[in-house]
N, C-alpha and C positions, 0 to 999 in steps of 0.2 A: 290288122292282126290276123294271123293264120289260125285255122282250126287244125289241131293235131290229127294225124291219120293213124295214130297208134293206140289211142285210148279215148274213152268217152268222158269228156270233161263236163260231166253233169253239174258240177258245182258252180260252173260259170254263171248260170242263171237260175240257181236254186232259190228257194225260200226256206230258210232255216228257222226252226221253232224250238226254243230251249225250254225245258220244264224239269221240275223236281217231282219225281213220282210220288213222294210222300205227301205232297201238298196239292196234287192235281185232282184225283177223284178216289174216294174210298168205297170199294165195292162190298166189303164184308162188314162194315159198320163198327170197326174197332177204333175209329178216330184217326187212322193213319192211311193216307193214300197208298194204293197198291198197284201192282203191274196189271192185275185183272181189271181194275178200274180204268186204267189208262187205255187198255185194249177196247173197253166199251166206248171210249170217247174218240177213237181213231177216225170215225166218220165225221165227227165235228171238225177235226183238223183237215181232213180231206176236202170237206165242203168249203172251208176257209181258203184253201189253196196251198197249204203247206206241202212242200216236196221233200223236206229232210227234217227228221225229228232228232234233236240233240238231247240225250238223257244225262242229267246230272247223276252223281254217283249212286249206285244201287247195291254196292258191295257190302259185305259184313263190316260193321264198324261199332266202336263204342259210342259214336255219335257226339263227340265233343266238338266237332267242327262241321256239323251238318253233313256228315258222310264223307268228307274229304280226308278223314283219318281212317285208313283202310287196314283191316286185319287179314284179308284174304282176297287176292286179286282175281281168283278164279270162282269166287262164291257169289251168292245172292243173299242180301239181308233177309232173314226169315220174316221180318215184319212186312216185307214188300211182296214176297212170293218165292217162287222156285225157278230153277233153270227151265223147267217146262213152261212156266208162265212167260219167261223171257222169249223163248223160241216162238210161242204162240203170238206174242205181241209183235215180234219182228215179221212173222208170216202175215199177220193181219195188216200191218202197215204196208208191206210190199204189195199186198193184194190191191191196195188203194193207190199205188204208185208213190208211196212215201218211203224213202230210204231212212235208215236209222244209224246214228253214230252215238258214241258214249264217251264220257270223260275217261281219259287215260291218265292215271295219277302216279307218275313215276319219279317225282322229285322226292317224296317222303312217304313213310308209312305211319301208322299209329304206333305209339310205344307199346301197345298191346299185341302187335303183330308177332307171331312165333319167331320170325327172324330176329327181331330186336330182343325178345325175351331170351333167346339163345345168346345173342351177341353180348349181353351184359352179364352173362354167367362167369366169364373169365376172358382174359386177354388172348388166350390161345384157342378160343372156341372157333370152329370153322365159319361161323356166321359173323365173327367180329368185323371182318373187312367188308361186310355188306353195308356198313355205315362208316362215317368219317369221325375219327377220334383224334384227340391231342392229349399229350401227357403234361405239358407245361400250362400254367395258368394263362388264359387268353387275355388279349388287350381289351380295351373298351370298344365294343362294337355296337353300341346303342344306336348309332346312325345307320346301321345296316338291317335292322329288324323290319319285318313287313308290317307287324301290328304293334306300333309304338305304345298303344294304350295297355297292352297286355304283357309285353316282353321288353327287357332292357339289354339283351345280349343274344347273339346267335349261337352261343355255346352254353351248354348245361352240364354241370358236374354230375356224374353218375357215382354215387357214394360207394357202391359195391366194388368197383374196379379202380376208383380214384382218378379216372380220366374224364375229359369233357367230350361230349358228342355235339355235332353240328346240327342246328335246326334254324333255317331261315324264317320259318313260320312259327307256330307254337312249339313250346318245349315238349309237348306230348306228340310231336310229329318229327321224329329224327330224320335227317336227310339221308337218302341212299347214296352209296359210293358208286357213281357211274363209271369210274375207272376200273372197277372189279369185273373181269370177264364173266364171272358167275352171275352177277347182277344183270349184266347186259343180256345174258342168255335167258334169265327169268323174265325180263321185259319182253323179249321176242316171243317166248312161250305164251305170255299173257296176251299179246297181240294176236298170235296165231289161234289161240283158244277161242277168243270172242269172234274172230272172223269166221271160224268154222261154225259158230252158232248163228251166223247170219248178219253180223254188223257190217256196215259199209264204210267204216273208218272211225276216227277218234278225234275228239277235241283234246289236244295235249295241254295239260295244266302246267303253268309256271315254267315254260321252256328254258328261259335264261338261267333259272336256278338249278334245274337238273343238269344243265351243261356246265355249271360253274365248277372251277377247280379249287375253290376255297378249302383250305385244310388238307389238301392232298400233298403227299410227298413228291419229290422230284421224280422218283421211280414210277409212282402212280401216274404222274402227268405225262410220262413218256409212252404210256400204253397206246394212246390214240389222241389226236386232236378231237375235242368234243364234237366239232362239226362233222368229223369223219364218222363218228358214231351215229349222228343224226342222218347222214347219207345212207349208212348201212341199214338203219331202221326203215327209211323210205324204200330202199331196194327190197328189203324183206317183205314189207307190206305189198309192194307191187307184184312180187312173185306169188304171194298167197292169194291176192285179190286185186286184179289189174286195175280196177277203177275205184278202189277205196282211197280215202283221203286222210291226211293229217292236217287238222285245223289248229293252228298254234296260238296260245296266249303269250304274246311277246309285247309287253308294254315298254318299248324303248323308242328313242328317237328314230326317225325314218331311216337314216343311213345305216344304223345298227340293225334295224329290222331287216333291211335288204339282205344281210348276210345269212339270215335264217331261211331264206328261200333257196339258197345254195348258189355257189359261185360257178357251177358248171351247167348253166342252162336250166336251173330249177330242179335240183335233185335232193332237196331237203323237204321243207314244209310245202304242202300244196297251197295252203291259205293261211292268212294271218289277220287278226282283228286290227283295224286301223284305229288305235286309241287316240292318235294325234288329231285326226279329223273329228272324232267324236268330241274331244275336249274343246276344240276350237268351234264346233257347232254351238256349244252352250255359251261360249264367249260371244259369238255372233248373235245368238238369241238375246243375251243380256244387254248387248249394245244396240240391238236392232240394226246391225251393220254386218253385211255378208262378207266383208273383207277378211276377217280372221279365218273363216272356213275356206274361203277361196284360196288364200295363201297356203293353207295346210294341204289342200288338194293338189295345188300346183307344185308343191314341194315334195310330193310323193316321189320316191326314186323309181326309175324304170325297173320293171320286174319281168322275169321270163314270161313268155307268151302263155305257157301252160299253168301259170300260177294266178292267184287272185287275192284281192283284199276282201275281207268280210266287214261290212259296215253295220253299225248299230247305233241306237240312241239310248238304250238301256240294257243292262245285263244283270246277272244274278248277284254280282258283288256290289260294293259301294260304287257310286258314280264318281270314279276317280278323276281328279283334276291336277294330278301331280306333275304333268308336263307343261302346265301354264306357269307363268311367273307368279310371284306372291301377290302382286297388285292385280293381275288378271284373275287369279283365283278369288281374291276378295270381291271383285266385281260380280263374279258368278254367284258367290255366297250371298251377296247383298240382294241379288235379283231373285234367286231361287231357293235359298236356304238360310235366311238371316238369323234364325234362332239356333242356339247351340245343339239342341236336340235333333236338328235336321242334318247336322254335320257329323262326320266320322273320321277318325284318324288324323284330323287336321288337314286332310287333303281331298276330301270327297263329301258327297251327299248321300243320304239314305232315303231318297225320295223317288217316286215314280213321276212320269212326265205330266199327266193331267194336273195334279195338285201344284206342281211347279209353275205351270202356265195358268194357274187360277181357274182351271176348268173351261177356258175359252175354246169352244169347239173349232173356231176358225184356225186358231193358232196350233191346236193339237193336230188337226188334219194337215195343215201345211207342213208340220215337222215330219209326219210320216210320208207325205208325198215327196218331200225332199229326200228322205232316207232311201226310198225305192228308186228315185231317179239318179242317185249318185253312182259313179262307176264302182262296181264291186257287187258282192252278194249280200242282200239284206238279211239280217238276223233279228228275229223277234223273241222277246221273253214272254212267257205265258202271262195272259191277262192284259197284255198291251192292246190286243185287238178289241177289248171292250172298255178300256180306259180305267183299269183298276188303280186304286191309290195304295199308299203305304200305311203301315202301322208304326207310328213314331214311338210307341211304348216299347217296342221290341228293341233288343240290343243290336247295334251295328248293322251288319248286312242282313240280318234276319227281318228287318223292317219291310223288305220287298219280297220276302219268301213266305207270304201268307197263303192260306187256302184259296184255291181257284173259286170264283164266285159264279156258280152255275144257275142259280135261281134266287128268287127273293125270299125263299123259305128259310127255315132254321139252318144254321151253319152254312148258309148260302148254297144249299144243295150239295155241298162237298161231302158230307157224311151224315149218317143218321145217329151218330154217337152224341152223348150229352156234351155240352161245351167243355166241361172239365177234362174230358178224354181226348179232345182234339189235339193233333200234333202241334198246332200253334193256334192262337186266337184268330178269328175272322176280323177283317177290318170293320171298324164301326164308323158311324157318322155319315156324312154326305157321300162318301165313296164306299159305303157298306153295301151288302147285297140287295137291300131294298131299293137302292137307286142305281146300282151298277151290277148287272148280271147278264150272262150269256143268253138265257132263255128269252128274255124280253127283246134283246137286241137282234137275235137271229130272225125274229118275226117282223122287225121294224126296218123298212127300206131306207129310212133316214138315219139309222143308228151308226155309231162308229164302227161296229162290226161289219155292217153292210158296206160302209165306205172302204174298210180295209179289204174286204173280199173283192170288191170291184177294182181296187188299186192293185191287188195281187194279180188278178186276171189280166189287167192291162200290162203290168210289168212282164208277165209271162209271154205276152204277145209282142214284146219289144226286145228281141235278142241284142239289139244295139246297146242296151244298157248293161248287159253282162259281158259282151264281147268287144264292144266298140272302143274307138279312140276318143278320149275326152278332150274337150276344148271349152275354155271359158270365153264367152262372147262379150265384146266391149259394149257397154251401155252406161249412162251417166248416173244411175242411182246407186248409192252405196248400200242401201237396204235390200237391193235386189241381187240375187245370183241367177245369171242366165248362162246356161251351158248347153253344149251339143255333144251327142255321142253318135259316132258314125262307124258303121261296120259294113264292109263291102259297099254296096250301092245304097244301103238304107241309112236313114239319119233321123234322130229324134232331138228336138229342141225342148228344153225344160226351163221354166222361169218360176222363181219363188220370191215372194215379197215378205221380208222379215219385219216389216213395219206395219203400223195400223192404218196408214193412209193410202188411198188408191193412187196408182201411178200409171203413166203411159210410158212404155219402154220401147224406145227406137232401136232397131237392130239393122245391121247390114250383113246379109248372109251370102256366102259363096255357094250359090245354087244355080242350076240351069235356068234358062229363060222359061217363062210361063209356069213357074213353080207356085205351089200353094202350101199353106200350113194347115193340116187337118187336126183339129182338137181330138185328143184321145180320151180325156176324162169328162168331156161334155160335148154337146153338139156344137158344131161351128167350123167354119173354114175361113181362112184369111189369105188373100192373094198377095204374093210377093211382087214388088215392083221390078221393072226390067233391070234396074241397077242392084237388085238384091235387097232393097230397103223395105222395111215393114215396121208398123207400129202396133204394139200389143198392149191391151189393157189388163191391169191386175188390180183386183180389189185389195183392201187392207188385209194382210196375211193371206193374200191370194196365191194361187199356183196354177200353172198350165203345163200340160205336156202336148207337144205338137209334132206330128210326123211330116217331114218334108216329102212332098209329092209333086211331080211335074207331068205335063201332058205326055202321053205315050208310055208312061211307066205302068208296069203291071200293078193292078189295084190290090193294095194290102188293106186289111181291116184297120 
């Protein structure tokens, strides 16, 4: 794989950390996390090893969908702070070597957005075509809604004008008309505005939906192919900020995802989340069989050299399993969410990783070792580094959007406000702050936090993992994934045992004579035989990273 000579592909080996400002740290004691509070905690993220901070929405909102219903793309929610606070946060992060990206929400607005308020005044209003309307009654579209427990159609009747507007998500989130050149100009201005304030790019929400042509007239469809617009967005971003990124949420089969990187050598999205590998990871964990994950990784389509997959084991939404078959999904439910209160939308789980794995530290650490060793850029969700749990009392996706647990004190150190004033309740029970908090783990060399910090440091010293060519290694154990990443002359071998029993893994490696494997996560060296043969020991739920080294090679750490 070549390294481009035209731009800094910093995202190739970044460590991305996603958080919601309102649940991270409350500096002023009103019960709601704020931008000033996050700025106070930047050193914590820097010490952990984070290199890219992804901010969930902080724009003005009625807050009916946790901030994803926006009323002003250029604003800052007054509960969280001001534009000055945003600039100071970005400056503070960059001073610690952390880039900052934010959610770009261009599929829909809130129905309280001034554009939509104008659009529903009359059919002749200049803002009418900012949204998608139809005059005739819509067919049954219950199978197209994103939230089947809340909506039964993607069309909603507006009583004032007697027409229906499109909304793939909630009815209080009308879809924007991407075919309207004025809407496209507004999106570009939004991108330009936040880049000027210092952002390094955007996580683009619901990409297939905002490029959809559902409900558009033939004339509107002729304006531009949707992917042409995405290419223009990428070009605009590049002109304004040469090394800014577009990280896309595209939960589609791999071959369809490939088109969103761009047909012309990677001229659309820079990065995309690999939902397929994530879902098959959980199937592999449920079966204690690495083969589903292995197949998903091998079935990834080839992508342009300057693009990248983003890997993750948990994000801010439900843990979706929608790309698994019904029987496969049932297996994962049975293993990790057998009770109805643990499931959501009939397709996913509202749980965090440690409770799903019954708190087994061996298994939890193996999963995160696997995440960081996979080809792609690892993405963490706040609290994963300390092993936070979920609040099953909360509705839907809010179960994993609980306050960050900083200490064992009241409200987990998140806020000094009384419990009734908190933006959401703190997790209780065995995963509550008394048992799981950052303060105690940062001081404990054997904690999950310390393990994650060491894992991140090792990952950052292995450019092969972000840049290299991926190869699955043959070996006889179905519960083991053995793979190798090679970049230029450097090579890392990683092994992960998804089963509880120790195993001996025989490998035959194509390496120069007199090669050795140097353990990267622990002390140890293993000599490779003259024919490339080597046997490696793995504990139950064990993991090893090993760098290939041979005599005469320049010594790397």
